[in-house]
MIPAFI-280285 format. One record per atom (N, C-alpha, C, O, CB): residue in one letter; x, y, z. Coordinates in steps of 0.2 Angstrom, whole numbers, padded with zeros to 4 digits, always signed. Glycine has a CB too. Example, Ala and Ser with C-alpha at 12.3 -4.5 7.8 and 13.67 -1.06 7.14 Angstrom:
MIPAFI-280285
A+0066-0028+0039A+0062-0022+0039A+0066-0016+0039A+0071-0017+0042A+0057-0022+0045S+0064-0011+0035S+0068-0005+0036S+0064+0000+0039S+0067+0006+0040S+0070-0003+0029
end
This chain:
MIPAFI-280285
M-0088-0058+0026M-0084-0053+0026M-0085-0049+0019M-0084-0053+0014M-0077-0055+0027S-0085-0043+0019S-0086-0039+0013S-0080-0039+0009S-0074-0040+0012S-0089-0032+0014D-0080-0038+0002D-0074-0038-0002D-0070-0032+0000D-0064-0033+0000D-0076-0037-0010N-0073-0026+0002N-0069-0021+0004N-0065-0022+0010N-0059-0020+0010N-0074-0015+0005R-0069-0025+0015R-0065-0027+0021R-0059-0031+0020R-0054-0030+0023R-0070-0030+0026L-0060-0036+0016L-0055-0041+0015L-0049-0038+0011L-0043-0039+0013L-0057-0047+0010S-0050-0033+0006S-0045-0029+0003S-0041-0025+0008S-0035-0024+0008S-0048-0025-0003L-0045-0021+0012L-0042-0017+0017L-0037-0021+0022L-0032-0019+0024L-0047-0013+0021L-0040-0027+0024L-0036-0031+0029L-0030-0034+0025L-0024-0034+0028L-0040-0037+0031T-0030-0035+0019T-0024-0037+0015T-0019-0032+0014T-0013-0033+0015T-0026-0040+0008I-0022-0025+0013I-0017-0020+0013I-0014-0019+0020I-0008-0017+0020I-0021-0013+0011L-0017-0019+0025L-0014-0019+0032L-0009-0024+0033L-0003-0023+0035L-0019-0019+0037E-0010-0030+0030E-0005-0035+0031E+0001-0034+0027E+0007-0035+0029E-0008-0042+0028A+0000-0031+0021A+0006-0029+0016A+0010-0023+0020A+0016-0023+0019A+0003-0027+0009I+0006-0019+0023I+0010-0013+0026I+0014-0016+0032I+0020-0014+0033I+0005-0008+0029E+0011-0021+0036E+0015-0024+0041E+0022-0027+0038E+0027-0027+0041E+0011-0029+0045K+0021-0031+0032K+0027-0034+0029K+0032-0029+0027K+0038-0030+0028K+0024-0038+0024I+0029-0023+0024I+0034-0018+0022I+0038-0015+0028I+0044-0014+0027I+0030-0012+0018T+0035-0014+0033T+0038-0012+0039T+0043-0017+0041T+0049-0015+0043T+0033-0010+0045L+0041-0023+0042L+0046-0028+0044L+0052-0029+0039L+0058-0029+0041L+0042-0035+0044Y+0051-0029+0033Y+0056-0030+0028Y+0061-0024+0027Y+0067-0025+0025Y+0053-0031+0021S+0059-0018+0029S+0063-0012+0029S+0066-0010+0035S+0070-0005+0035S+0059-0006+0026Q+0065-0014+0040Q+0069-0013+0047Q+0076-0014+0046Q+0078-0019+0043Q+0065-0017+0052G+0080-0010+0050G+0087-0012+0051G+0091-0009+0046G+0097-0010+0045G+0088-0019+0050F+0088-0004+0041F+0092-0001+0036F+0093+0006+0038F+0088+0009+0041F+0089-0002+0029D+0098+0010+0036D+0099+0017+0038D+0098+0021+0032D+0098+0028+0033D+0105+0018+0041S+0097+0019+0026S+0096+0023+0020S+0093+0019+0015S+0092+0013+0015S+0103+0026+0018G+0090+0023+0010G+0087+0020+0004G+0092+0016+0000G+0090+0010-0002G+0083+0025+0000E+0098+0018+0000E+0103+0015-0004E+0105+0008-0001E+0106+0003-0005E+0109+0020-0004N+0106+0008+0006N+0107+0002+0009N+0102-0003+0008N+0103-0009+0007N+0109+0003+0016F+0096-0001+0009F+0090-0005+0008F+0089-0008+0001F+0088-0014+0000F+0083-0001+0010Y+0091-0004-0004Y+0091-0006-0011Y+0096-0011-0012Y+0094-0016-0016Y+0092+0000-0015H+0101-0011-0009H+0107-0016-0010H+0105-0023-0007H+0109-0027-0008H+0113-0013-0008D+0101-0023-0002D+0098-0029+0000D+0093-0032-0004D+0087-0031-0002D+0096-0029+0008S+0094-0035-0009S+0089-0036-0015S+0084-0041-0012S+0078-0040-0014S+0093-0040-0020K+0085-0045-0007K+0079-0049-0005K+0074-0045-0001K+0068-0046-0003K+0082-0055+0000S+0076-0041+0003S+0072-0036+0007S+0068-0031+0002S+0062-0030+0003S+0076-0033+0013F+0072-0028-0002F+0070-0023-0007F+0064-0026-0011F+0059-0024-0012F+0075-0020-0011D+0066-0032-0014D+0061-0035-0019D+0055-0038-0015D+0049-0037-0018D+0065-0041-0022A+0056-0040-0009A+0050-0042-0005A+0045-0036-0004A+0039-0037-0004A+0052-0046+0001T+0049-0031-0002T+0045-0024-0001T+0041-0022-0007T+0035-0020-0007T+0049-0019+0002M+0044-0022-0013M+0041-0020-0019M+0035-0024-0021M+0030-0022-0023M+0046-0020-0025M+0036-0031-0019M+0030-0035-0020M+0024-0033-0016M+0018-0034-0018M+0032-0043-0019Q+0025-0031-0010Q+0020-0029-0005Q+0017-0023-0008Q+0011-0022-0007Q+0023-0028+0002F+0021-0018-0011F+0018-0012-0014F+0013-0014-0020F+0008-0011-0021F+0023-0007-0016I+0015-0019-0023I+0011-0022-0029I+0004-0025-0026I-0001-0023-0029I+0015-0027-0033V+0005-0028-0021V-0001-0031-0017V-0006-0026-0015V-0012-0026-0016V+0001-0035-0011I-0003-0020-0012I-0007-0015-0010I-0011-0012-0016I-0017-0011-0016I-0003-0009-0007G-0008-0011-0022G-0011-0008-0028G-0016-0013-0030G-0021-0010-0033G-0006-0007-0033E-0015-0019-0030E-0020-0024-0033E-0026-0024-0028E-0032-0024-0031E-0017-0031-0033M-0025-0023-0022M-0031-0023-0017M-0035-0017-0018M-0041-0017-0018M-0028-0024-0010I-0031-0011-0019I-0035-0005-0021I-0039-0006-0027I-0045-0003-0027I-0030+0001-0021D-0037-0009-0032D-0041-0010-0038D-0047-0014-0037D-0052-0014-0040D-0036-0014-0043K-0047-0018-0031K-0053-0023-0030K-0058-0019-0026K-0064-0021-0025K-0051-0029-0026I-0056-0013-0023I-0061-0009-0018I-0066-0006-0023I-0063-0002-0028I-0057-0005-0014D-0072-0006-0022D-0077-0002-0026D-0076+0005-0026D-0074+0008-0021D-0084-0004-0024E-0078+0008-0032E-0077+0015-0033E-0081+0020-0028E-0079+0025-0026E-0079+0017-0040T-0087+0018-0026T-0091+0022-0022T-0088+0022-0015T-0088+0027-0012T-0098+0019-0021F-0085+0016-0013F-0082+0016-0006F-0076+0021-0006F-0075+0025-0002F-0079+0009-0005K-0072+0021-0012K-0066+0025-0013K-0068+0033-0012K-0065+0037-0009K-0062+0024-0019K-0074+0034-0016K-0076+0041-0016K-0078+0043-0009K-0078+0049-0007K-0082+0042-0021A-0081+0039-0005A-0083+0040+0002A-0077+0041+0007A-0078+0043+0012A-0087+0034+0005H-0071+0039+0004H-0065+0040+0009H-0059+0043+0005H-0054+0041+0003H-0063+0033+0011P-0061+0050+0003P-0056+0053-0001P-0049+0055+0002P-0045+0058-0001P-0059+0060-0004Q-0049+0054+0009Q-0043+0055+0013Q-0037+0051+0011Q-0031+0052+0012Q-0044+0055+0020I-0039+0045+0008I-0034+0041+0005I-0033+0042-0002I-0038+0043-0006I-0036+0033+0006E-0027+0043-0004E-0025+0044-0011E-0025+0038-0016E-0020+0035-0018E-0018+0048-0012W-0031+0035-0017W-0032+0029-0020W-0028+0028-0027W-0025+0024-0028W-0039+0027-0021I-0030+0034-0031I-0027+0034-0038I-0019+0034-0038I-0016+0031-0041I-0030+0040-0042K-0017+0038-0033K-0009+0039-0033K-0006+0033-0031K-0001+0031-0033K-0008+0045-0028I-0009+0029-0026I-0006+0023-0024I-0007+0018-0029I-0002+0014-0030I-0010+0020-0017K-0012+0017-0033K-0013+0013-0038K-0008+0014-0044K-0005+0010-0047K-0020+0013-0041N-0007+0021-0045N-0002+0023-0050N+0005+0021-0048N+0009+0019-0052N-0002+0030-0051F+0007+0021-0042F+0013+0019-0039F+0014+0012-0040F+0020+0009-0042F+0014+0021-0032R+0009+0008-0039R+0009+0000-0041R+0011-0001-0048R+0015-0005-0050R+0003-0003-0039N+0008+0003-0052N+0010+0002-0060N+0017+0004-0061N+0020+0001-0065N+0005+0007-0064I+0020+0009-0058I+0027+0011-0059I+0031+0005-0057I+0036+0004-0061I+0028+0018-0055I+0030+0003-0051I+0034-0003-0049I+0033-0009-0054I+0038-0012-0055I+0032-0005-0042A+0027-0011-0056A+0026-0017-0060A+0029-0016-0067A+0031-0020-0070A+0019-0018-0060H+0029-0010-0070H+0031-0008-0077H+0037-0005-0078H+0040-0005-0083H+0026-0005-0080N+0040-0002-0072N+0047+0001-0073N+0051+0000-0067N+0054+0004-0064N+0045+0009-0073Y+0052-0007-0066Y+0055-0009-0060Y+0062-0007-0059Y+0065-0005-0054Y+0055-0017-0059F+0066-0007-0065F+0073-0005-0065F+0074+0002-0065F+0080+0005-0064F+0076-0008-0071G+0068+0006-0065G+0069+0014-0065G+0067+0016-0058G+0066+0022-0057G+0065+0017-0070I+0066+0012-0053I+0064+0014-0046I+0069+0018-0043I+0075+0015-0043I+0061+0008-0042D+0067+0023-0040D+0072+0027-0036D+0072+0025-0028D+0067+0025-0025D+0070+0035-0036A+0077+0022-0026A+0078+0019-0019A+0076+0024-0014A+0073+0022-0009A+0084+0016-0018D+0078+0030-0015D+0077+0035-0010D+0070+0037-0010D+0067+0039-0004D+0081+0042-0011E+0066+0037-0015E+0059+0038-0016E+0055+0033-0012E+0051+0034-0008E+0057+0039-0023I+0057+0027-0013I+0054+0021-0009I+0055+0022-0002I+0051+0021+0002I+0057+0014-0012W+0061+0024+0000W+0063+0025+0007W+0059+0030+0010W+0056+0029+0016W+0070+0027+0008E+0058+0036+0007E+0053+0041+0009E+0046+0039+0010E+0043+0040+0015E+0053+0047+0004I+0044+0035+0005I+0037+0032+0005I+0036+0028+0011I+0031+0028+0015I+0035+0028-0001I+0041+0023+0012I+0041+0019+0018I+0040+0023+0025I+0037+0021+0029I+0047+0014+0018H+0044+0028+0025H+0045+0032+0031H+0040+0037+0033H+0039+0039+0038H+0052+0034+0032Y+0037+0040+0027Y+0032+0045+0028Y+0025+0044+0026Y+0021+0048+0027Y+0035+0051+0025K+0024+0039+0022K+0017+0038+0019K+0014+0032+0021K+0008+0031+0022K+0018+0038+0011I+0018+0027+0023I+0015+0020+0025I+0011+0020+0031I+0005+0018+0031I+0020+0015+0025K+0014+0023+0036K+0010+0024+0043K+0004+0028+0042K-0001+0025+0045K+0015+0027+0048P+0004+0034+0039P-0003+0037+0039P-0008+0033+0035P-0014+0033+0037P-0002+0044+0035L-0006+0029+0030L-0011+0025+0026L-0013+0020+0031L-0019+0018+0031L-0007+0022+0020Q-0009+0017+0035Q-0011+0012+0039Q-0016+0014+0044Q-0021+0011+0046Q-0005+0009+0043H-0015+0020+0047H-0019+0023+0052H-0026+0025+0049H-0031+0024+0052H-0016+0030+0055E-0026+0027+0043E-0033+0029+0039E-0037+0022+0038E-0043+0022+0039E-0032+0032+0033I-0033+0017+0036I-0037+0011+0035I-0039+0008+0042I-0045+0005+0042I-0032+0006+0031E-0035+0008+0047E-0037+0006+0053E-0044+0010+0056E-0048+0007+0059E-0032+0006+0058K-0044+0016+0055K-0050+0020+0057K-0056+0018+0053K-0061+0017+0056K-0048+0028+0055I-0055+0017+0046I-0061+0014+0042I-0063+0008+0045I-0069+0007+0046I-0059+0014+0035L-0059+0003+0046L-0061-0003+0049L-0064-0003+0056L-0069-0006+0057L-0055-0008+0049A-0061+0001+0060A-0064+0002+0067A-0071+0005+0066A-0075+0004+0071A-0060+0007+0071N-0073+0009+0061N-0079+0012+0061N-0084+0008+0058N-0090+0009+0058N-0079+0019+0056G-0082+0002+0055G-0086-0003+0052G-0089-0001+0045G-0094-0004+0043G-0092-0004+0056D-0086+0004+0042D-0088+0007+0036D-0085+0004+0030D-0081+0007+0026D-0087+0015+0036V-0087-0003+0029V-0083-0007+0024V-0088-0010+0019V-0086-0015+0015V-0078-0011+0027N-0094-0009+0020N-0099-0013+0016N-0098-0012+0008N-0096-0006+0006N-0106-0012+0018R-0099-0017+0005R-0099-0016-0003R-0105-0012-0005R-0110-0013-0003R-0099-0023-0006S-0103-0008-0010S-0108-0003-0013S-0113-0007-0017S-0111-0013-0020S-0105+0002-0017T-0118-0005-0019T-0123-0008-0023T-0122-0004-0030T-0126-0006-0035T-0130-0008-0021D-0117+0000-0031D-0116+0004-0037D-0113+0000-0043D-0114+0002-0048D-0112+0010-0036N-0110-0006-0041N-0106-0009-0046N-0111-0013-0051N-0108-0016-0055N-0101-0014-0043
end
């Protein structure tokens, strides 16, 4: 299994966990106050950022429909400014950004376009 494929599969697993951990809440504020669910979700966003860092640059350039840099930067915000996180922003990301990311990664995996580049 290529490194890119493994990273993408790990991202999909993290997305599934985010979806699971955020179920049953009706607002970002309520989600934030369930510290176990919120913290577990934040950890999965960090996992996604870490996996993006492992994907080679040529592969990322071949798939510009995914906002690789923006997602990685979001991981850095969570890791370095945890107490400044806006619960409503997290809620919006969970509800409007995670599923499209999941669908894009699933399309890439379905196309089999995950081989490691020889550029590294």
